[in-house]
All heavy atoms as a GROMACS GRO file, in nm:
protein
  608
    1MET      N    1  -0.160   1.081  -1.654
    1MET     CA    2  -0.052   1.043  -1.742
    1MET      C    3   0.076   1.024  -1.659
    1MET      O    4   0.105   1.103  -1.570
    1MET     CB    5  -0.032   1.152  -1.847
    1MET     CG    6   0.091   1.132  -1.930
    1MET     SD    7   0.109   1.254  -2.059
    1MET     CE    8   0.060   1.155  -2.196
    2ILE      N    9   0.150   0.922  -1.689
    2ILE     CA   10   0.277   0.896  -1.621
    2ILE      C   11   0.388   0.968  -1.699
    2ILE      O   12   0.395   0.958  -1.821
    2ILE     CB   13   0.307   0.745  -1.613
    2ILE    CG1   14   0.202   0.676  -1.528
    2ILE    CG2   15   0.446   0.721  -1.558
    2ILE    CD1   16   0.219   0.527  -1.517
    3ARG      N   17   0.470   1.039  -1.623
    3ARG     CA   18   0.582   1.112  -1.684
    3ARG      C   19   0.712   1.072  -1.615
    3ARG      O   20   0.713   1.044  -1.498
    3ARG     CB   21   0.563   1.262  -1.671
    3ARG     CG   22   0.443   1.314  -1.744
    3ARG     CD   23   0.437   1.466  -1.731
    3ARG     NE   24   0.305   1.515  -1.763
    3ARG     CZ   25   0.263   1.543  -1.885
    3ARG    NH1   26   0.341   1.527  -1.987
    3ARG    NH2   27   0.141   1.588  -1.904
    4LYS      N   28   0.819   1.077  -1.692
    4LYS     CA   29   0.952   1.054  -1.636
    4LYS      C   30   1.005   1.185  -1.580
    4LYS      O   31   0.990   1.290  -1.640
    4LYS     CB   32   1.047   1.004  -1.745
    4LYS     CG   33   1.063   0.856  -1.745
    4LYS     CD   34   1.200   0.824  -1.802
    4LYS     CE   35   1.231   0.680  -1.804
    4LYS     NZ   36   1.231   0.603  -1.690
    5HIS      N   37   1.067   1.175  -1.463
    5HIS     CA   38   1.130   1.290  -1.399
    5HIS      C   39   1.271   1.247  -1.362
    5HIS      O   40   1.299   1.128  -1.349
    5HIS     CB   41   1.053   1.330  -1.272
    5HIS     CG   42   0.911   1.365  -1.298
    5HIS    ND1   43   0.870   1.490  -1.336
    5HIS    CD2   44   0.799   1.288  -1.294
    5HIS    CE1   45   0.739   1.490  -1.352
    5HIS    NE2   46   0.693   1.369  -1.328
    6SER      N   47   1.357   1.344  -1.340
    6SER     CA   48   1.491   1.309  -1.294
    6SER      C   49   1.532   1.405  -1.183
    6SER      O   50   1.482   1.516  -1.173
    6SER     CB   51   1.592   1.310  -1.409
    6SER     OG   52   1.582   1.426  -1.484
    7ALA      N   53   1.623   1.358  -1.100
    7ALA     CA   54   1.672   1.437  -0.988
    7ALA      C   55   1.815   1.393  -0.960
    7ALA      O   56   1.856   1.283  -0.996
    7ALA     CB   57   1.584   1.415  -0.865
    8THR      N   58   1.888   1.480  -0.894
    8THR     CA   59   2.022   1.446  -0.849
    8THR      C   60   2.014   1.415  -0.701
    8THR      O   61   1.973   1.500  -0.620
    8THR     CB   62   2.120   1.562  -0.875
    8THR    OG1   63   2.120   1.589  -1.015
    8THR    CG2   64   2.260   1.527  -0.830
    9LEU      N   65   2.047   1.293  -0.664
    9LEU     CA   66   2.044   1.248  -0.526
    9LEU      C   67   2.186   1.211  -0.484
    9LEU      O   68   2.244   1.119  -0.540
    9LEU     CB   69   1.951   1.128  -0.509
    9LEU     CG   70   1.808   1.146  -0.559
    9LEU    CD1   71   1.731   1.016  -0.546
    9LEU    CD2   72   1.739   1.257  -0.483
   10HIS      N   73   2.240   1.285  -0.390
   10HIS     CA   74   2.375   1.260  -0.340
   10HIS      C   75   2.477   1.258  -0.453
   10HIS      O   76   2.564   1.172  -0.459
   10HIS     CB   77   2.380   1.130  -0.260
   10HIS     CG   78   2.278   1.125  -0.150
   10HIS    ND1   79   2.281   1.210  -0.041
   10HIS    CD2   80   2.169   1.049  -0.132
   10HIS    CE1   81   2.178   1.185   0.037
   10HIS    NE2   82   2.108   1.087  -0.015
   11GLY      N   83   2.460   1.352  -0.546
   11GLY     CA   84   2.556   1.367  -0.655
   11GLY      C   85   2.535   1.276  -0.774
   11GLY      O   86   2.613   1.280  -0.869
   12HIS      N   87   2.430   1.194  -0.771
   12HIS     CA   88   2.404   1.101  -0.882
   12HIS      C   89   2.267   1.131  -0.941
   12HIS      O   90   2.170   1.146  -0.869
   12HIS     CB   91   2.408   0.955  -0.833
   12HIS     CG   92   2.538   0.916  -0.776
   12HIS    ND1   93   2.648   0.884  -0.853
   12HIS    CD2   94   2.580   0.904  -0.648
   12HIS    CE1   95   2.750   0.855  -0.775
   12HIS    NE2   96   2.711   0.866  -0.649
   13ARG      N   97   2.261   1.134  -1.074
   13ARG     CA   98   2.133   1.154  -1.141
   13ARG      C   99   2.055   1.023  -1.139
   13ARG      O  100   2.110   0.916  -1.159
   13ARG     CB  101   2.152   1.196  -1.288
   13ARG     CG  102   2.209   1.334  -1.308
   13ARG     CD  103   2.120   1.444  -1.265
   13ARG     NE  104   2.013   1.472  -1.360
   13ARG     CZ  105   1.917   1.560  -1.336
   13ARG    NH1  106   1.914   1.627  -1.224
   13ARG    NH2  107   1.824   1.581  -1.424
   14THR      N  108   1.927   1.036  -1.114
   14THR     CA  109   1.839   0.921  -1.119
   14THR      C  110   1.708   0.964  -1.183
   14THR      O  111   1.677   1.083  -1.185
   14THR     CB  112   1.815   0.862  -0.978
   14THR    OG1  113   1.745   0.738  -0.991
   14THR    CG2  114   1.736   0.956  -0.890
   15SER      N  115   1.636   0.870  -1.236
   15SER     CA  116   1.506   0.904  -1.295
   15SER      C  117   1.400   0.814  -1.235
   15SER      O  118   1.429   0.705  -1.184
   15SER     CB  119   1.509   0.890  -1.447
   15SER     OG  120   1.534   0.758  -1.484
   16PHE      N  121   1.279   0.862  -1.240
   16PHE     CA  122   1.165   0.789  -1.187
   16PHE      C  123   1.043   0.832  -1.266
   16PHE      O  124   1.042   0.937  -1.329
   16PHE     CB  125   1.147   0.816  -1.036
   16PHE     CG  126   1.147   0.962  -1.000
   16PHE    CD1  127   1.029   1.034  -0.996
   16PHE    CD2  128   1.266   1.028  -0.972
   16PHE    CE1  129   1.029   1.169  -0.965
   16PHE    CE2  130   1.267   1.162  -0.940
   16PHE     CZ  131   1.148   1.233  -0.936
   17SER      N  132   0.941   0.747  -1.264
   17SER     CA  133   0.816   0.776  -1.335
   17SER      C  134   0.705   0.794  -1.233
   17SER      O  135   0.692   0.715  -1.140
   17SER     CB  136   0.781   0.661  -1.429
   17SER     OG  137   0.882   0.647  -1.526
   18LEU      N  138   0.627   0.900  -1.252
   18LEU     CA  139   0.515   0.928  -1.162
   18LEU      C  140   0.398   0.983  -1.241
   18LEU      O  141   0.416   1.057  -1.338
   18LEU     CB  142   0.553   1.035  -1.059
   18LEU     CG  143   0.628   0.995  -0.936
   18LEU    CD1  144   0.651   1.117  -0.849
   18LEU    CD2  145   0.558   0.888  -0.858
   19GLU      N  146   0.280   0.950  -1.195
   19GLU     CA  147   0.159   1.010  -1.249
   19GLU      C  148   0.158   1.158  -1.211
   19GLU      O  149   0.212   1.197  -1.107
   19GLU     CB  150   0.034   0.941  -1.192
   19GLU     CG  151   0.020   0.796  -1.233
   19GLU     CD  152   0.104   0.698  -1.152
   19GLU    OE1  153   0.179   0.740  -1.061
   19GLU    OE2  154   0.097   0.577  -1.183
   20ASP      N  155   0.096   1.239  -1.296
   20ASP     CA  156   0.091   1.384  -1.272
   20ASP      C  157   0.034   1.418  -1.135
   20ASP      O  158   0.083   1.510  -1.068
   20ASP     CB  159   0.009   1.454  -1.381
   20ASP     CG  160   0.076   1.452  -1.517
   20ASP    OD1  161   0.200   1.436  -1.523
   20ASP    OD2  162   0.004   1.467  -1.618
   21ALA      N  163  -0.068   1.346  -1.090
   21ALA     CA  164  -0.131   1.376  -0.961
   21ALA      C  165  -0.031   1.358  -0.846
   21ALA      O  166  -0.027   1.440  -0.753
   21ALA     CB  167  -0.253   1.287  -0.940
   22PHE      N  168   0.051   1.254  -0.852
   22PHE     CA  169   0.151   1.232  -0.747
   22PHE      C  170   0.258   1.340  -0.753
   22PHE      O  171   0.305   1.389  -0.650
   22PHE     CB  172   0.213   1.094  -0.758
   22PHE     CG  173   0.126   0.984  -0.708
   22PHE    CD1  174   0.057   0.903  -0.797
   22PHE    CD2  175   0.109   0.963  -0.573
   22PHE    CE1  176  -0.025   0.801  -0.752
   22PHE    CE2  177   0.027   0.861  -0.525
   22PHE     CZ  178  -0.041   0.781  -0.615
   23TRP      N  179   0.298   1.379  -0.874
   23TRP     CA  180   0.400   1.483  -0.890
   23TRP      C  181   0.349   1.616  -0.831
   23TRP      O  182   0.424   1.684  -0.759
   23TRP     CB  183   0.434   1.499  -1.038
   23TRP     CG  184   0.542   1.597  -1.065
   23TRP    CD1  185   0.530   1.714  -1.134
   23TRP    CD2  186   0.680   1.588  -1.028
   23TRP    NE1  187   0.650   1.778  -1.140
   23TRP    CE2  188   0.744   1.702  -1.075
   23TRP    CE3  189   0.753   1.493  -0.957
   23TRP    CZ2  190   0.880   1.727  -1.055
   23TRP    CZ3  191   0.889   1.517  -0.937
   23TRP    CH2  192   0.950   1.632  -0.986
   24GLN      N  193   0.224   1.650  -0.859
   24GLN     CA  194   0.167   1.774  -0.803
   24GLN      C  195   0.162   1.770  -0.652
   24GLN      O  196   0.192   1.869  -0.584
   24GLN     CB  197   0.027   1.799  -0.861
   24GLN     CG  198   0.025   1.829  -1.010
   24GLN     CD  199   0.116   1.945  -1.048
   24GLN    OE1  200   0.118   2.047  -0.981
   24GLN    NE2  201   0.192   1.928  -1.154
   25GLU      N  202   0.125   1.655  -0.595
   25GLU     CA  203   0.119   1.643  -0.449
   25GLU      C  204   0.259   1.650  -0.388
   25GLU      O  205   0.276   1.710  -0.282
   25GLU     CB  206   0.049   1.514  -0.407
   25GLU     CG  207  -0.100   1.516  -0.428
   25GLU     CD  208  -0.171   1.628  -0.353
   25GLU    OE1  209  -0.131   1.662  -0.239
   25GLU    OE2  210  -0.268   1.682  -0.408
   26LEU      N  211   0.359   1.591  -0.453
   26LEU     CA  212   0.496   1.602  -0.401
   26LEU      C  213   0.539   1.748  -0.397
   26LEU      O  214   0.600   1.793  -0.298
   26LEU     CB  215   0.594   1.523  -0.489
   26LEU     CG  216   0.606   1.375  -0.460
   26LEU    CD1  217   0.699   1.311  -0.563
   26LEU    CD2  218   0.660   1.351  -0.320
   27LYS      N  219   0.507   1.824  -0.500
   27LYS     CA  220   0.542   1.966  -0.502
   27LYS      C  221   0.469   2.041  -0.391
   27LYS      O  222   0.528   2.128  -0.326
   27LYS     CB  223   0.513   2.027  -0.640
   27LYS     CG  224   0.605   1.971  -0.747
   27LYS     CD  225   0.609   2.051  -0.875
   27LYS     CE  226   0.478   2.070  -0.942
   27LYS     NZ  227   0.488   2.128  -1.076
   28ALA      N  228   0.344   2.004  -0.365
   28ALA     CA  229   0.267   2.068  -0.258
   28ALA      C  230   0.327   2.034  -0.122
   28ALA      O  231   0.334   2.121  -0.033
   28ALA     CB  232   0.121   2.025  -0.266
   29ILE      N  233   0.369   1.910  -0.102
   29ILE     CA  234   0.431   1.869   0.024
   29ILE      C  235   0.560   1.949   0.047
   29ILE      O  236   0.583   2.002   0.156
   29ILE     CB  237   0.460   1.717   0.026
   29ILE    CG1  238   0.330   1.638   0.026
   29ILE    CG2  239   0.547   1.680   0.146
   29ILE    CD1  240   0.347   1.490  -0.005
   30ALA      N  241   0.642   1.959  -0.055
   30ALA     CA  242   0.767   2.034  -0.043
   30ALA      C  243   0.737   2.180  -0.009
   30ALA      O  244   0.803   2.238   0.079
   30ALA     CB  245   0.848   2.023  -0.172
   31ALA      N  246   0.638   2.238  -0.074
   31ALA     CA  247   0.603   2.378  -0.046
   31ALA      C  248   0.553   2.393   0.097
   31ALA      O  249   0.593   2.487   0.168
   31ALA     CB  250   0.498   2.426  -0.146
   32GLU      N  251   0.468   2.303   0.141
   32GLU     CA  252   0.415   2.310   0.277
   32GLU      C  253   0.524   2.293   0.381
   32GLU      O  254   0.520   2.353   0.488
   32GLU     CB  255   0.305   2.206   0.297
   32GLU     CG  256   0.227   2.228   0.424
   32GLU     CD  257   0.096   2.152   0.428
   32GLU    OE1  258   0.032   2.137   0.322
   32GLU    OE2  259   0.059   2.107   0.537
   33ARG      N  260   0.623   2.211   0.349
   33ARG     CA  261   0.735   2.189   0.442
   33ARG      C  262   0.846   2.292   0.421
   33ARG      O  263   0.949   2.287   0.487
   33ARG     CB  264   0.790   2.048   0.424
   33ARG     CG  265   0.690   1.942   0.473
   33ARG     CD  266   0.743   1.802   0.461
   33ARG     NE  267   0.867   1.786   0.537
   33ARG     CZ  268   0.947   1.681   0.527
   33ARG    NH1  269   0.915   1.582   0.447
   33ARG    NH2  270   1.058   1.673   0.598
   34ALA      N  271   0.825   2.387   0.330
   34ALA     CA  272   0.921   2.494   0.301
   34ALA      C  273   1.060   2.439   0.270
   34ALA      O  274   1.161   2.481   0.326
   34ALA     CB  275   0.926   2.595   0.416
   35MET      N  276   1.062   2.342   0.178
   35MET     CA  277   1.188   2.281   0.138
   35MET      C  278   1.189   2.261  -0.013
   35MET      O  279   1.083   2.249  -0.075
   35MET     CB  280   1.210   2.148   0.210
   35MET     CG  281   1.112   2.040   0.172
   35MET     SD  282   1.110   1.891   0.279
   35MET     CE  283   1.277   1.845   0.293
   36PRO      N  284   1.307   2.259  -0.073
   36PRO     CA  285   1.314   2.233  -0.217
   36PRO      C  286   1.263   2.091  -0.247
   36PRO      O  287   1.281   1.998  -0.168
   36PRO     CB  288   1.462   2.243  -0.250
   36PRO     CG  289   1.524   2.316  -0.135
   36PRO     CD  290   1.438   2.287  -0.015
   37LEU      N  291   1.200   2.077  -0.362
   37LEU     CA  292   1.148   1.947  -0.404
   37LEU      C  293   1.260   1.842  -0.409
   37LEU      O  294   1.241   1.728  -0.366
   37LEU     CB  295   1.079   1.960  -0.540
   37LEU     CG  296   1.019   1.834  -0.598
   37LEU    CD1  297   0.914   1.774  -0.505
   37LEU    CD2  298   0.957   1.865  -0.734
   38ALA      N  299   1.376   1.880  -0.457
   38ALA     CA  300   1.489   1.786  -0.466
   38ALA      C  301   1.528   1.735  -0.327
   38ALA      O  302   1.562   1.617  -0.310
   38ALA     CB  303   1.608   1.852  -0.533
   39GLN      N  304   1.520   1.821  -0.227
   39GLN     CA  305   1.552   1.779  -0.090
   39GLN      C  306   1.449   1.679  -0.039
   39GLN      O  307   1.484   1.580   0.026
   39GLN     CB  308   1.559   1.901   0.001
   39GLN     CG  309   1.597   1.868   0.144
   39GLN     CD  310   1.600   1.991   0.233
   39GLN    OE1  311   1.599   2.105   0.186
   39GLN    NE2  312   1.601   1.969   0.363
   40LEU      N  313   1.322   1.703  -0.069
   40LEU     CA  314   1.216   1.610  -0.028
   40LEU      C  315   1.237   1.474  -0.093
   40LEU      O  316   1.229   1.371  -0.027
   40LEU     CB  317   1.078   1.666  -0.064
   40LEU     CG  318   0.960   1.573  -0.037
   40LEU    CD1  319   0.946   1.542   0.112
   40LEU    CD2  320   0.832   1.634  -0.093
   41ILE      N  321   1.267   1.474  -0.221
   41ILE     CA  322   1.288   1.347  -0.293
   41ILE      C  323   1.408   1.273  -0.234
   41ILE      O  324   1.403   1.152  -0.213
   41ILE     CB  325   1.304   1.373  -0.444
   41ILE    CG1  326   1.170   1.424  -0.501
   41ILE    CG2  327   1.349   1.246  -0.517
   41ILE    CD1  328   1.180   1.478  -0.642
   42ALA      N  329   1.515   1.346  -0.203
   42ALA     CA  330   1.634   1.283  -0.143
   42ALA      C  331   1.600   1.224  -0.006
   42ALA      O  332   1.644   1.113   0.027
   42ALA     CB  333   1.747   1.384  -0.132
   43GLU      N  334   1.519   1.296   0.072
   43GLU     CA  335   1.479   1.247   0.204
   43GLU      C  336   1.399   1.116   0.192
   43GLU      O  337   1.422   1.021   0.265
   43GLU     CB  338   1.395   1.355   0.273
   43GLU     CG  339   1.350   1.323   0.411
   43GLU     CD  340   1.269   1.437   0.469
   43GLU    OE1  341   1.326   1.544   0.497
   43GLU    OE2  342   1.146   1.419   0.484
   44ILE      N  343   1.306   1.115   0.098
   44ILE     CA  344   1.225   0.994   0.076
   44ILE      C  345   1.314   0.880   0.029
   44ILE      O  346   1.301   0.766   0.076
   44ILE     CB  347   1.112   1.023  -0.025
   44ILE    CG1  348   1.013   1.125   0.033
   44ILE    CG2  349   1.040   0.894  -0.067
   44ILE    CD1  350   0.920   1.188  -0.069
   45ASP      N  351   1.407   0.910  -0.059
   45ASP     CA  352   1.499   0.807  -0.109
   45ASP      C  353   1.582   0.750   0.005
   45ASP      O  354   1.602   0.629   0.014
   45ASP     CB  355   1.588   0.867  -0.217
   45ASP     CG  356   1.679   0.763  -0.281
   45ASP    OD1  357   1.628   0.659  -0.325
   45ASP    OD2  358   1.801   0.787  -0.285
   46ASP      N  359   1.630   0.836   0.094
   46ASP     CA  360   1.712   0.790   0.207
   46ASP      C  361   1.634   0.701   0.303
   46ASP      O  362   1.691   0.612   0.365
   46ASP     CB  363   1.767   0.910   0.286
   46ASP     CG  364   1.872   0.987   0.210
   46ASP    OD1  365   1.926   0.934   0.110
   46ASP    OD2  366   1.901   1.102   0.249
   47GLN      N  367   1.503   0.724   0.315
   47GLN     CA  368   1.422   0.652   0.412
   47GLN      C  369   1.354   0.528   0.354
   47GLN      O  370   1.297   0.449   0.429
   47GLN     CB  371   1.315   0.744   0.471
   47GLN     CG  372   1.374   0.858   0.551
   47GLN     CD  373   1.270   0.959   0.594
   47GLN    OE1  374   1.151   0.947   0.565
   47GLN    NE2  375   1.316   1.062   0.664
   48ARG      N  376   1.360   0.510   0.224
   48ARG     CA  377   1.286   0.400   0.163
   48ARG      C  378   1.353   0.265   0.189
   48ARG      O  379   1.473   0.257   0.210
   48ARG     CB  380   1.266   0.421   0.014
   48ARG     CG  381   1.389   0.401  -0.070
   48ARG     CD  382   1.358   0.429  -0.217
   48ARG     NE  383   1.478   0.442  -0.294
   48ARG     CZ  384   1.533   0.343  -0.363
   48ARG    NH1  385   1.478   0.224  -0.365
   48ARG    NH2  386   1.644   0.363  -0.431
   49ASN      N  387   1.271   0.163   0.183
   49ASN     CA  388   1.320   0.026   0.194
   49ASN      C  389   1.407  -0.002   0.072
   49ASN      O  390   1.368   0.026  -0.040
   49ASN     CB  391   1.198  -0.068   0.198
   49ASN     CG  392   1.235  -0.212   0.215
   49ASN    OD1  393   1.336  -0.259   0.164
   49ASN    ND2  394   1.151  -0.284   0.286
   50PRO      N  395   1.525  -0.060   0.091
   50PRO     CA  396   1.612  -0.087  -0.023
   50PRO      C  397   1.550  -0.180  -0.127
   50PRO      O  398   1.593  -0.182  -0.242
   50PRO     CB  399   1.737  -0.151   0.038
   50PRO     CG  400   1.723  -0.140   0.185
   50PRO     CD  401   1.584  -0.098   0.218
   51ASP      N  402   1.450  -0.258  -0.087
   51ASP     CA  403   1.383  -0.347  -0.182
   51ASP      C  404   1.276  -0.275  -0.264
   51ASP      O  405   1.218  -0.334  -0.354
   51ASP     CB  406   1.318  -0.464  -0.107
   51ASP     CG  407   1.421  -0.552  -0.039
   51ASP    OD1  408   1.536  -0.558  -0.089
   51ASP    OD2  409   1.388  -0.614   0.062
   52SER      N  410   1.248  -0.150  -0.229
   52SER     CA  411   1.145  -0.072  -0.297
   52SER      C  412   1.211   0.020  -0.399
   52SER      O  413   1.325   0.063  -0.381
   52SER     CB  414   1.070   0.012  -0.191
   52SER     OG  415   1.003   0.119  -0.249
   53ASN      N  416   1.140   0.051  -0.506
   53ASN     CA  417   1.197   0.147  -0.601
   53ASN      C  418   1.153   0.289  -0.564
   53ASN      O  419   1.059   0.309  -0.487
   53ASN     CB  420   1.163   0.110  -0.746
   53ASN     CG  421   1.018   0.122  -0.779
   53ASN    OD1  422   0.953   0.222  -0.747
   53ASN    ND2  423   0.963   0.022  -0.844
   54LEU      N  424   1.224   0.387  -0.617
   54LEU     CA  425   1.198   0.526  -0.580
   54LEU      C  426   1.058   0.570  -0.618
   54LEU      O  427   0.991   0.639  -0.540
   54LEU     CB  428   1.304   0.618  -0.643
   54LEU     CG  429   1.291   0.767  -0.612
   54LEU    CD1  430   1.292   0.794  -0.462
   54LEU    CD2  431   1.402   0.844  -0.683
   55SER      N  432   1.010   0.532  -0.735
   55SER     CA  433   0.875   0.572  -0.777
   55SER      C  434   0.771   0.526  -0.676
   55SER      O  435   0.682   0.602  -0.636
   55SER     CB  436   0.842   0.515  -0.915
   55SER     OG  437   0.929   0.566  -1.012
   56SER      N  438   0.782   0.402  -0.632
   56SER     CA  439   0.687   0.349  -0.533
   56SER      C  440   0.699   0.422  -0.401
   56SER      O  441   0.599   0.455  -0.337
   56SER     CB  442   0.710   0.200  -0.512
   56SER     OG  443   0.683   0.128  -0.630
   57ALA      N  444   0.822   0.447  -0.358
   57ALA     CA  445   0.843   0.518  -0.231
   57ALA      C  446   0.782   0.658  -0.235
   57ALA      O  447   0.724   0.704  -0.136
   57ALA     CB  448   0.992   0.526  -0.200
   58LEU      N  449   0.793   0.724  -0.349
   58LEU     CA  450   0.733   0.858  -0.362
   58LEU      C  451   0.581   0.851  -0.354
   58LEU      O  452   0.518   0.934  -0.287
   58LEU     CB  453   0.778   0.922  -0.495
   58LEU     CG  454   0.927   0.953  -0.505
   58LEU    CD1  455   0.964   0.990  -0.648
   58LEU    CD2  456   0.969   1.062  -0.408
   59ARG      N  457   0.522   0.752  -0.419
   59ARG     CA  458   0.376   0.736  -0.414
   59ARG      C  459   0.328   0.707  -0.271
   59ARG      O  460   0.229   0.763  -0.226
   59ARG     CB  461   0.331   0.624  -0.508
   59ARG     CG  462   0.342   0.659  -0.653
   59ARG     CD  463   0.288   0.544  -0.739
   59ARG     NE  464   0.316   0.567  -0.878
   59ARG     CZ  465   0.418   0.512  -0.945
   59ARG    NH1  466   0.499   0.428  -0.885
   59ARG    NH2  467   0.436   0.540  -1.072
   60VAL      N  468   0.400   0.619  -0.201
   60VAL     CA  469   0.363   0.585  -0.064
   60VAL      C  470   0.376   0.708   0.026
   60VAL      O  471   0.291   0.731   0.112
   60VAL     CB  472   0.447   0.467  -0.012
   60VAL    CG1  473   0.429   0.447   0.138
   60VAL    CG2  474   0.411   0.340  -0.086
   61CYS      N  475   0.478   0.787   0.006
   61CYS     CA  476   0.495   0.910   0.084
   61CYS      C  477   0.376   1.002   0.064
   61CYS      O  478   0.321   1.057   0.160
   61CYS     CB  479   0.624   0.980   0.045
   61CYS     SG  480   0.646   1.138   0.129
   62VAL      N  481   0.335   1.021  -0.059
   62VAL     CA  482   0.218   1.106  -0.088
   62VAL      C  483   0.094   1.049  -0.021
   62VAL      O  484   0.017   1.122   0.043
   62VAL     CB  485   0.197   1.122  -0.241
   62VAL    CG1  486   0.061   1.184  -0.272
   62VAL    CG2  487   0.309   1.206  -0.301
   63LEU      N  488   0.074   0.920  -0.034
   63LEU     CA  489  -0.043   0.856   0.028
   63LEU      C  490  -0.041   0.877   0.180
   63LEU      O  491  -0.143   0.916   0.238
   63LEU     CB  492  -0.044   0.707  -0.005
   63LEU     CG  493  -0.157   0.626   0.057
   63LEU    CD1  494  -0.293   0.675   0.010
   63LEU    CD2  495  -0.139   0.480   0.025
   64ASP      N  496   0.072   0.852   0.243
   64ASP     CA  497   0.083   0.870   0.388
   64ASP      C  498   0.056   1.015   0.428
   64ASP      O  499  -0.012   1.042   0.526
   64ASP     CB  500   0.222   0.828   0.438
   64ASP     CG  501   0.242   0.678   0.436
   64ASP    OD1  502   0.143   0.603   0.423
   64ASP    OD2  503   0.359   0.636   0.447
   65TRP      N  504   0.111   1.109   0.351
   65TRP     CA  505   0.091   1.252   0.379
   65TRP      C  506  -0.057   1.288   0.372
   65TRP      O  507  -0.111   1.354   0.462
   65TRP     CB  508   0.173   1.333   0.278
   65TRP     CG  509   0.157   1.481   0.291
   65TRP    CD1  510   0.068   1.561   0.225
   65TRP    CD2  511   0.232   1.569   0.374
   65TRP    NE1  512   0.085   1.692   0.262
   65TRP    CE2  513   0.185   1.700   0.353
   65TRP    CE3  514   0.337   1.550   0.464
   65TRP    CZ2  515   0.238   1.811   0.419
   65TRP    CZ3  516   0.389   1.661   0.529
   65TRP    CH2  517   0.340   1.788   0.506
   66LEU      N  518  -0.123   1.244   0.267
   66LEU     CA  519  -0.265   1.276   0.249
   66LEU      C  520  -0.350   1.209   0.357
   66LEU      O  521  -0.445   1.270   0.408
   66LEU     CB  522  -0.313   1.236   0.110
   66LEU     CG  523  -0.252   1.318  -0.004
   66LEU    CD1  524  -0.292   1.260  -0.139
   66LEU    CD2  525  -0.290   1.464   0.007
   67LYS      N  526  -0.316   1.086   0.395
   67LYS     CA  527  -0.390   1.018   0.501
   67LYS      C  528  -0.372   1.090   0.635
   67LYS      O  529  -0.468   1.105   0.711
   67LYS     CB  530  -0.344   0.872   0.513
   67LYS     CG  531  -0.397   0.785   0.400
   67LYS     CD  532  -0.337   0.648   0.399
   67LYS     CE  533  -0.367   0.567   0.522
   67LYS     NZ  534  -0.316   0.429   0.516
   68SER      N  535  -0.252   1.136   0.664
   68SER     CA  536  -0.230   1.205   0.791
   68SER      C  537  -0.303   1.339   0.793
   68SER      O  538  -0.357   1.378   0.897
   68SER     CB  539  -0.081   1.225   0.818
   68SER     OG  540  -0.025   1.320   0.732
   69LYS      N  541  -0.309   1.406   0.679
   69LYS     CA  542  -0.383   1.533   0.673
   69LYS      C  543  -0.533   1.509   0.689
   69LYS      O  544  -0.602   1.585   0.755
   69LYS     CB  545  -0.355   1.604   0.541
   69LYS     CG  546  -0.216   1.664   0.536
   69LYS     CD  547  -0.196   1.746   0.412
   69LYS     CE  548  -0.274   1.870   0.423
   69LYS     NZ  549  -0.205   1.995   0.409
   70ALA      N  550  -0.582   1.401   0.629
   70ALA     CA  551  -0.725   1.369   0.639
   70ALA      C  552  -0.762   1.334   0.784
   70ALA      O  553  -0.866   1.378   0.834
   70ALA     CB  554  -0.761   1.254   0.546
   71SER      N  555  -0.677   1.259   0.852
   71SER     CA  556  -0.708   1.222   0.989
   71SER      C  557  -0.696   1.343   1.082
   71SER      O  558  -0.769   1.351   1.182
   71SER     CB  559  -0.622   1.106   1.038
   71SER     OG  560  -0.489   1.146   1.051
   72ALA      N  561  -0.609   1.437   1.050
   72ALA     CA  562  -0.598   1.558   1.132
   72ALA      C  563  -0.721   1.645   1.118
   72ALA      O  564  -0.759   1.715   1.212
   72ALA     CB  565  -0.473   1.637   1.088
   73ARG      N  566  -0.787   1.638   1.002
   73ARG     CA  567  -0.910   1.717   0.979
   73ARG      C  568  -1.032   1.650   1.042
   73ARG      O  569  -1.133   1.713   1.060
   73ARG     CB  570  -0.935   1.737   0.830
   73ARG     CG  571  -0.842   1.839   0.767
   73ARG     CD  572  -0.891   1.874   0.628
   73ARG     NE  573  -0.900   1.760   0.540
   73ARG     CZ  574  -0.809   1.722   0.452
   73ARG    NH1  575  -0.698   1.791   0.440
   73ARG    NH2  576  -0.826   1.618   0.376
   74SER      N  577  -1.021   1.521   1.070
   74SER     CA  578  -1.133   1.446   1.127
   74SER      C  579  -1.100   1.410   1.272
   74SER      O  580  -1.038   1.308   1.299
   74SER     CB  581  -1.157   1.317   1.046
   74SER     OG  582  -1.178   1.347   0.912
   75PRO      N  583  -1.143   1.494   1.367
   75PRO     CA  584  -1.105   1.472   1.507
   75PRO      C  585  -1.146   1.335   1.560
   75PRO      O  586  -1.076   1.280   1.644
   75PRO     CB  587  -1.177   1.582   1.583
   75PRO     CG  588  -1.232   1.675   1.481
   75PRO     CD  589  -1.227   1.607   1.348
   76GLY      N  590  -1.255   1.276   1.514
   76GLY     CA  591  -1.299   1.148   1.566
   76GLY      C  592  -1.243   1.029   1.490
   76GLY      O  593  -1.271   0.915   1.524
   77ALA      N  594  -1.162   1.053   1.388
   77ALA     CA  595  -1.110   0.943   1.305
   77ALA      C  596  -0.998   0.870   1.376
   77ALA      O  597  -0.928   0.926   1.459
   77ALA     CB  598  -1.059   0.998   1.171
   78HIS      N  599  -0.983   0.742   1.343
   78HIS     CA  600  -0.877   0.661   1.401
   78HIS      C  601  -0.775   0.630   1.296
   78HIS      O  602  -0.793   0.589   1.194
   78HIS     CB  603  -0.933   0.531   1.458
   78HIS     CG  604  -1.022   0.557   1.577
   78HIS    ND1  605  -1.157   0.566   1.565
   78HIS    CD2  606  -0.993   0.583   1.706
   78HIS    CE1  607  -1.210   0.590   1.685
   78HIS    NE2  608  -1.110   0.601   1.772
   0.00000   0.00000   0.00000
């Protein structure tokens, strides 16, 4: 299910829509990196392509994170 979420980024409220699975993974990434979820979202927002929307950037971040973890578990993977 897609849900709307909101966060304050650099003093401005913004909202984005994410599927529950992506939201759970974002929370797991923040926990693993020992940082607040809002800080992780702000970091992703700062690094995203200006032509991309925040929801897409968050999904791509989760995908990249999961791919890097999968390749780290597979020593022979490229």
